[in-house]
N, C-alpha and C positions, 0 to 999 in steps of 0.2 A: 750630364748623365740623366737618362730618361727615368721616369717613375717606375716603369716595368723592370729596367735593369737594376735599379736600387732594391726593389722588392725581391727580385730573384737572388741578388747577392745576400740580402738579409735572411732569406729562407735557407740558402746554402750555409751561411754562418751558424744559423740555429741548428741545422742538421749536424754539422761538424761538432758543435758544442755538446749535443746530446749523444753523439756516437754514430759513426757511419754504419750503414746496414750492409748485408751480404758478406759478413765475416763470421767466423767462429770466435767466441770470446770465452776465456775462463771466467766462471761466475762464483765458484766456491772450491775450497779444498775438499778432497774426498772425505776426510775425517769429519767435516762439518755436516755431511748429509747421511743420516741414519734412517731408522724406520719412522720416527716422528716427522711429519711434514715441517719444513722450514720455509719462511718467506724471505726473499731477497729483492732488492731493486737494482736493476742493471739497465743502462741506456734509457733511464727514466721509465722502465716498464716493471710492473710488479709481478713477481714470478714465485710460484710454489714448487719446491723440490721435495721428492721423497724416494725411498727405495722400496721395491717390491720384494716378495719372498725369495726371488732369485738374485737379489742384490743389484738388480738393474735400476738405474736412476731414471726418474720421469720428471718432466717439467711442463707446467701449464701456467697460463695467465692466472694470477692469484685473485680470482673473482668468481664467486658463485653467480651463475646466470639468473638465479631467482631474484635475489634482493641485493646482491653485491657484497655479501659477507666475504671475508678473507678465507679462502680454502686452507691456507697455512695454519689456521686455528682448528682444522677438522681432524678426521680420523683416517689413518692409512688402512685401506682394504686390499692391499696388494697392488694390482694393476689399476685399481680405482681409488679415488679419494672421496670422502663423504664430508659435506658441509656440516659444521657444528650447529648452525642455526636451525635448519629444518631437515637435516639428514639426507639431502639430495646427493646421489652418487654419480660421479663423473669419471669416465675412464681416461686413460693416458693420451687419447687422441682429442680430448675435449668434448666428447659426446656424452650427453646425459643418459645414463642407463636405468636409473630408478628414481622415482619421486615417491618415497614411502608413505607420505601423508595423504596421497590422493590416488584413487584408482583411475587407470587409463589417462594419466596426465598428458596433454599434448606436448609438453616439454621433452618427454622421453623420446629418445632416438634422434634428437637434434644435436648437431655439433655447434655449440654456442660460444666456446671460448678457445683462445689460441693455444696450440701446443707447440713445443720447441723440440727439434731434433737434438739428441744428446750424445756426446762422446765422453768417456772417462779415460783420461790419459795422464800418466806420470803424476798420479796423486791429486788430480784436479778434475772438476766437472766443466766441460766445454759445452756451450749452447750455440746453435746457429740462429743468428738474427737476420732473417731474410725479409726483404720487402715483398710487396704483392706480386712482383715480377719474378721473384726468386724464392719461392717457398721451399723448394728442395735444396738441400745443402750441396756445396762443392766438397770434394775430399779435404779432410783436415790433414795436412802434411806439416809435421813439426820439424824443427832443425835437428841436425844429426845429434847434437848434444842431448836432446830429449828422446830421440827415436832409436839410438843405437845402444846395444848392450855393452859396448866398449866404454861407455860413459857412466859415471855415477853422479847423482845429483840430490840436492835437498831443495824443497820448495819453501820459500818465505813469502808471506803476503802481509800487506799492511793497508789500513784505511787512511787516506789522506783527504783533508778538507780543502780541496782545490779541484778545479776542472782538470780532467785527465790530460788535456793538451799541454798543461804545464809540466806534467810528469814526462810526456814524450819530449818536450823541449829540453828538459833537464838531461835526459839521456843522450840526446842528439847534440850535446855540448860537452865534448871531452875536456875542453880547457878548464872547466871549473874544478876538475879533480886536483890540479896542482895548487889550488887555493883553498876551496872549501874543505877538502879532505887532506890537506897538506900534512897533518899530524897523524894520519891513519897508518895502519900497519902495511898498506900496499901502495899508497900514492904519495910518498914523501920524496921520491926521486924524480930526476928528469928536469928539463928546462921549464921555466915559467913563461917563455915566449915561444910561439910556433906559427908557422904558416900552415894553413889548412886547405884541404881540397876535397871535392866530391867526385866519386867515380861510380859508374854503374856496376852492379853485380847481376848474377843470373836471376835473382829474385827481388832485387830492389836497388838500394844505394849504399855505398860505404862513405863515411865521412871520417877523415883521418889527418893526423899531423904528418907533414911532408917528410921530415928528416928524423923522426923519433919513433921507435917501436919497442914494445915490451919493457918500457921504463916506468910508465904511469898509465893512466886511462888515456890511451893514445889513439883509439879508433872505436867506431861504433858502426854497426850495420843495421839497416832497417830492411826487413824482408816481408814479402807477402806470399803466402802459400796456403790460401784458404783462410788464413788468419793473419794478423799483423803483429810481428814480433820484432824485438830489438836484441842484438847480440853484441857483446863486448868482451874484452879480455883484460885482465889486470894481473901483473906479475906478482908471484908469491916469493917471499924470502925462503931460502932453502930449509930453514928450521921449521917451516910450516908443512912439511911432509912431501912425499913423492908425487909425481904425476904431471910435472911441467906446469904450464900456464893455467890459470884459473879463469873459467868462462862464466858469464852470466847471460841467461836468456830471459828477457823481460817482456811483460805485457802491461799496458796501461788500460784499465777497463773503466768506462764511465759508469758511475752510479746514477748521478743526475748532473745537472749543469754546474753544481758547486761542490761535488764530492766524487772521488774515484777510489778504486782499489788497484794496488800495484802487486803483480805477481812476479817474483824473481826466482828462477831455478838456478842454483849455484852448482856448477858442474866441473868435474875433472875427468880426464880420460885415464882411468886407472882400472886395473884388474888384479885378482888374486890378493896376496897379502898387502900390496900397496893400496888397494881399495879399502881394505879393512883399516889400515893405518890412517889413511886420510879421513875416513868417516869417523874414526875415534877422535882424531885431532880436531875435526870440525865441531863435533858436539861438545867437546871438553875445553876447547880453547878458541876456535875461530868464530863460532857463531855469534858470540857477544861482540866481537870486533866488527863483524859485518853489520850487525844491528846499529852500532854506533855510527857507521857511515850512512846508513839509510835514514837514521834520525836526523842527521845534519841536512840531508836533502829535504826531508819533510818539513823541518823547521823553517827553512828558507822559503819553500813554495807556499806553505800555509800563511806566511806573513808578507807575501808580495802586496804591493799597493793595489787598491781597487782598479780594475780594468787595466792591468799592467801592460797587456799586449798592445794597447793603443797609446801607450805613453813611453815608447822605447826609442833608443838610438842604437841601432845595430851596426856592427862592424864585421871585419873579415872573418873573425872566429865564429860568426853566427850564420855562416853559409848553410850548414846542415839544418839549422832551425828554420831558416826561411824557405829552403827547398822542401822540407817536410810539410810545413804549413801550406805552401802552395799546392803540393800534391793532394793533401787532404781536402782542401777547398775545391780543387778541380774535380775530385771524385764525388764530393757532395753535389756539385752542380750537375755532373753527368747523371747521378742517380735521380735527382729531381726532374731533369729534363726527360729522362726515359719514362718516368712515372707519369708526367704530364702528357706526353705523347700517347701513352697507353690509355689513359683515362679519356683523352679526347677521342681516340679511335673507338673506344667502347661506347662512349656517349653517341657518337655518330652512327654506329651500328644499331644501337637500340632505337634511335630516332627513325632509321630506315625501316627497321622491323615494325615499328608502330605504324608508320605510314602504309606499309604493305598490308598490315592486318586491318587497317581502317579503309583500305581501298575497296 
């Protein structure tokens, strides 16, 4: 293997571990973002979030262009934020509007820091993480369970001390439900052996048990619709209320290479009194049971051996995991190749312009 190939593969792995670009990611629950600015780290990028007087959320790189102080420590001025250190005011596009300590400061009017497109959906704040080739976002299309009024849902989020890829691997592994969650309220039934298969869907792939459905955690779908989501269904016992099967829409969001946030929308297709009944049961009985299951996942993933992915012996049940890993790595390579070609072309054009100007 050539040195160039090894370097390219290493760069692709690093990009995957930090988080792929050109997707929408949920970065905070709506209730976490109020008038006071807050700082978050997502995809290893430091970001400040705040709401203006119209309740609109804004997002900027969490860095004052003057001296590098955290803007999340500053003041909310509506569509602007002011740095606590020297009062420099920056608008929601990242442009410095005012430097109060100096008259006619050359910093004023300059766009110095990165801004992020924002969408607020289903009780969460989504940001677009585009690379230099894709600064403008694609449409954010969410699964039916999150987009349709026929569905009711609750958002659960948790911080996990592991790379986000382990969280994706965990969901792309339905077989673990019959073991890790065997004593849970929803995954105690069904066979403990299964043949697995992968098939394509309109938006991604489905990984499923061949001869078992609606008995346990029997299938999972990975979809791409401007964002990358995971969908699964777990059967409910009848005593847990009306509405048929219980669905989960999940997102694994990188914080940095060693930490992630998981967002799970717990969904049921219910209306009228059935919706009220299920929501009552959820808050009074089911939520704690779901947290128990989530904590089992967290405990296993946070205690994996160091560099676990490079010390595995995978078998037939892991087809969904290997397929997803390969897809992520291919996307990372494609993003890096496109950026390299763009930068090479830009450098060539600048060189030609310089030669023409000097001629």
